[in-house]
C-alpha positions in Angstrom: 20.5 103.4 -4.3 19.1 106.5 -6.0 16.0 106.9 -8.1 15.4 104.3 -10.7 12.7 103.0 -12.9 11.4 99.4 -13.2 14.3 97.0 -14.2 16.9 99.8 -14.0 19.7 100.1 -11.6 21.5 103.4 -10.9 24.2 104.6 -8.6 23.4 107.4 -6.1 25.5 110.3 -7.2 25.8 111.4 -3.6 27.4 108.1 -2.5 30.9 109.2 -1.5 32.0 105.6 -0.9 32.1 105.0 -4.7 34.6 106.4 -7.2 32.7 107.6 -10.2 34.5 107.9 -13.6 33.6 109.6 -16.9 34.5 106.8 -19.3 32.8 103.9 -21.1 31.7 100.8 -19.2 34.5 98.3 -19.6 32.2 95.3 -19.3 29.8 96.7 -22.0 31.8 99.0 -24.2 29.1 99.7 -26.7 28.2 103.4 -27.1 25.4 104.3 -24.6 22.0 105.1 -26.0 21.2 108.8 -26.4 20.2 110.2 -23.0 21.8 107.4 -21.0 23.3 109.2 -18.1 23.9 106.2 -16.0 27.0 106.7 -13.8 30.0 104.5 -14.1 31.9 103.4 -11.0 35.4 102.1 -10.7 36.1 98.6 -9.4 39.1 97.7 -7.3 40.9 96.6 -10.4 40.5 100.0 -12.0 37.9 99.1 -14.7 34.6 101.0 -15.0 31.2 99.3 -14.6 27.5 100.0 -14.3 25.2 98.2 -11.9 23.5 96.4 -14.8 26.7 95.2 -16.6 28.3 94.0 -13.4 25.2 92.1 -12.3 24.9 90.5 -15.8 28.5 89.4 -16.0 28.7 88.0 -12.4 25.3 86.2 -12.8 26.5 84.6 -16.1 29.6 83.3 -14.2 27.4 81.8 -11.5 25.2 80.2 -14.1 28.3 78.6 -15.7 29.3 77.1 -12.3 31.9 79.7 -11.5 31.9 81.0 -7.9 34.9 83.4 -8.3 34.1 86.7 -9.9 37.0 87.8 -12.2 37.2 90.9 -14.3 36.9 90.1 -18.1 38.0 93.5 -19.3 41.3 93.9 -21.2 44.3 95.6 -19.6 44.8 99.0 -21.1 46.7 98.8 -24.4 46.9 95.0 -24.4 44.9 92.0 -25.5 45.4 90.4 -22.0 42.5 90.0 -19.7 42.5 91.8 -16.4 41.4 88.6 -14.6 41.5 90.3 -11.1 39.2 88.6 -8.6 36.5 90.8 -7.1 35.3 90.0 -3.5 31.6 89.2 -3.3 31.1 92.1 -0.9 32.4 94.5 -3.6 30.2 92.9 -6.3 27.2 93.1 -4.0 27.7 96.8 -3.4 28.6 98.0 -6.9 26.1 95.7 -8.7 23.4 97.2 -6.4 22.0 93.7 -5.9 18.3 93.5 -4.9 17.4 91.3 -1.9 16.2 88.6 -4.4 19.5 88.8 -6.3 21.5 88.6 -3.1 19.6 85.4 -2.1 20.3 83.9 -5.5 23.9 84.8 -5.5 24.6 83.7 -1.9 22.8 80.4 -2.2 24.7 79.5 -5.4 28.0 80.7 -4.1 27.6 78.4 -1.1 26.5 75.5 -3.2 29.4 75.8 -5.7 32.0 76.3 -3.0 30.8 73.2 -1.2 30.9 71.2 -4.4 34.5 72.4 -5.0 35.9 71.4 -1.6 33.8 68.4 -0.7 32.4 65.4 -2.5 29.3 63.8 -1.0 26.9 60.9 -1.9 24.0 59.4 -0.2 24.6 56.1 1.6 22.2 53.5 0.0 21.5 52.0 3.4 20.7 54.9 5.8 20.4 57.7 3.3 22.8 60.0 5.2 25.4 62.0 3.3 28.9 60.4 3.2 32.1 62.1 2.2 34.8 60.1 0.4 38.2 60.9 1.9 40.3 58.7 -0.3 39.4 59.7 -3.9 41.3 56.7 -5.3 39.2 54.1 -3.5 35.6 53.3 -4.5 35.1 51.3 -1.3 33.3 53.5 1.2 32.5 52.7 4.8 29.4 54.5 6.3 30.0 55.3 10.0 26.2 55.5 10.7 25.4 52.0 9.3 28.5 50.6 11.1 27.3 52.1 14.4 23.9 50.4 13.9 25.6 47.1 13.1 24.3 47.2 9.5 26.1 46.5 6.3 28.2 49.6 6.0 30.5 49.2 3.0 29.1 50.4 -0.4 30.5 51.2 -3.8 30.9 54.9 -4.5 30.4 54.3 -8.2 27.3 52.0 -8.4 26.0 52.7 -4.9 25.4 49.0 -4.2 26.6 47.0 -1.3 30.3 46.4 -1.8 31.4 43.1 -3.4 34.9 41.8 -4.0 38.4 42.9 -2.8 39.2 46.4 -1.7 40.6 49.0 -2.2 39.8 49.4 -5.9 39.6 52.5 -8.1 37.9 51.1 -11.2 34.9 49.1 -10.1 33.5 46.7 -7.5 32.4 43.1 -7.9 28.8 44.0 -8.7 27.6 43.2 -12.3 27.3 46.4 -14.3 29.5 48.5 -12.1 31.1 50.8 -14.6 32.3 54.4 -14.6 29.6 56.2 -16.6 31.7 59.4 -16.7 34.6 57.6 -18.2 32.4 55.8 -20.7 31.0 59.2 -21.7 34.5 60.7 -22.2 35.6 57.7 -24.2 32.6 57.8 -26.5 31.7 61.4 -26.8 31.1 63.1 -30.1 33.6 65.3 -31.8 33.0 69.1 -32.0 34.4 72.1 -33.9 35.8 75.1 -32.1 35.0 77.5 -34.9 37.3 80.3 -33.9 40.4 78.2 -33.3 42.7 77.2 -36.1 43.1 73.4 -36.4 40.3 72.6 -33.9 37.8 71.1 -36.3 37.7 67.7 -34.7 38.0 67.9 -30.9 36.3 65.6 -28.3 33.2 67.5 -27.1 33.6 66.5 -23.4 36.8 66.7 -21.4 37.9 65.8 -17.9 39.8 68.7 -16.2 43.4 67.7 -16.1 43.7 68.9 -12.5 40.5 67.6 -10.8 38.7 65.4 -13.3 35.5 67.5 -13.5 33.6 67.1 -16.8 33.8 70.2 -18.9 32.2 71.2 -22.2 33.2 74.1 -24.5 30.6 76.5 -25.7 32.3 76.5 -29.2 32.9 80.3 -29.1 36.0 82.3 -28.3 39.4 80.9 -27.6 40.4 77.3 -26.9 40.8 77.7 -23.1 38.2 77.0 -20.5 38.1 77.5 -16.7 37.1 74.4 -14.7 34.0 75.2 -12.6 35.3 73.1 -9.7 39.1 73.7 -9.2 39.1 77.0 -11.2 42.2 76.0 -13.2 42.3 77.2 -16.8 43.3 74.7 -19.4 43.4 74.2 -23.1 40.3 72.2 -24.3 42.3 71.1 -27.4 45.6 69.7 -26.0 44.6 69.4 -22.3 47.6 71.3 -21.0 47.2 74.0 -18.4 46.9 77.3 -20.2 50.3 78.8 -19.1 52.0 75.6 -20.4 50.0 75.6 -23.7 50.7 79.3 -24.3 54.5 78.7 -24.2 54.4 77.3 -27.7 51.0 78.4 -29.0 48.4 81.2 -28.6 44.7 81.4 -27.7 43.5 80.9 -31.3 46.3 79.0 -33.0 47.0 75.3 -33.2 48.6 73.6 -30.2 52.1 72.4 -30.7 51.1 69.0 -29.2 48.1 68.7 -31.5 44.6 67.6 -30.5 44.6 65.3 -27.4 42.4 62.2 -28.1 39.4 61.2 -26.1 40.5 60.5 -22.5 40.7 56.9 -21.2 41.1 57.9 -17.6 39.9 60.6 -15.2 42.5 62.6 -13.2 42.1 62.4 -9.4 42.2 65.8 -7.6 45.2 65.8 -5.2 43.9 68.5 -3.0 46.3 70.0 -0.5 
């Protein structure tokens, strides 16, 4: 779209399908360099972007495991994030994605969306992918092995032939069958969220209170994080969902419930 030098993206000023605006880039509000005449276009949420800033922000979300593109700009006159979701088709067009970038985005979007809605592992017998339908039961039955009259039941946790009674949610009867993710949560190091008051000693790894996905905090910004799997935002300090935490606290002040200790169980995602 338009003339551009190596590594630069520009909008075509003749493109009548875009709404151009004469105001700073809301994703990169630093003053433009002298002579920077890059056009700004308005997203569906009303915030202004350039192709470079939009590409950079959305790619950073993908690299963090986020497959939904939400506007990080502040609502005018407030300290509240816009947070409106942009459809990929809008991002692709206004970010002026190259064919290589489109391939990167679309492959990662598909992978992350699949990981969100489905949970697969490889059957230790036939090596086919198996989906666990009951997330509270480690005993899994492989239909392919059963059809071939082979041992078909295996443990979702240790991936060995199932031993002992079933159903079970903690372990099977095999020696050494332990939940490594739970062990990690129970023994993780403590960390310091430097910009949050009263968050000097917080477990460095958390399980999302909605779906159980392991999440780490990058130690910058506020105390809330967005789970890359279920997309729920929760407080890394007290483990409450963000709207509940904010009823009695704020993004940078101590939680009324204090710091939640290391977790001793992993929540199971009750998907609708």
